[in-house]
N, C-alpha and C positions, 0 to 999 in steps of 0.2 A: 517122480513120486515124492510126495511129502513125507517128512519123517520128524518125529518128535525127538529132540536131542537129549532131553533130560528124562531119565527113568522115573523121576519123582514128580513129573508134571501132572500126571493123572491125579495123584494124591493132593497136589496143590489145588487143582480144579475142584475136587470133591470137598476139600476143606474150605472152599470159597476164597482162596488166596490168589487164584489165577482164573482168568476167563478163557473160554474157548473162542478164539477169534476166527474170522473167515479164513485166515491163513492156516490156522492149525486144525480147522474143522475136517479137512480131507485127511489129515494124518490120523485123526481119531477114527474116522470112518474106516480107513484101511487097517489101522491097528486093532480095532474091535472086530474086524472082518464082517462088517455090515454090508449087506447087498440088497438090492431091490427095494421093496417097501420099507424094510427096516432102516436102510440108509436114508431114504427120503424122510421118514418120520424123524430120525435123529437130527438131520440137517434142519428141518423145520422147527423142531423143539429148541435147538440151540439158537436159531435165528429169532424165535419168538421171545426168548429171554435176553438176547444180547443186542438186538437191533436198536440203533439210535433213532431210526426213522419210524414213525408211528404207522405209516402205510406198510412198510416191510413187515413190521411186527403183526399188524392186523392180517395181512395176507398169509403169513406163516401160521397164525392161529386158525384161520379158516381152513387151510390145507390140513392141519392136524385133525380138525374136526371131521373133514371129509375122509381122511385115512382111517380114523377111528370108526366112522359109520360104515365104511366099506368093509373093514375088518369084522365088525359086528354082524353085518349081513352074511359074510362068509361063514362065521361061526354058527349063526342061526341056521343056515342051510345045512350044517352038519349036526344040528340038534342041540347046540349049546345055548344057554340063555345069557345073552349080553345085550343090555338095552342101549340103543343108539343114543347119542347126546343130542 
C-alpha cells in the first residue's frame, strides 16, 4: 500500500510546489478514501494535468468528459438539472 511520508505534502501540492506523480497518485486515492467513480475521476483529473504524453492527456480528458456526462445523466434521472458537456 502506498503511503505519503510527509504530512505537509498535500499542502505543497495545493500550493503548487509539488506535483502528484503516478507514484504518489495511489497514496492520494487511498488517503482521500476515494472509491469507484470518484477514484477514477481523480486519477484521470491528475493524469490530464500531469501527463507529459499528449495522447495520455487527451485520453484522460476524454474519460473525464465521459464520467461527467454519465454523472449528469444519473442526476437528471433523479430530477436534477445538470447539463452534459
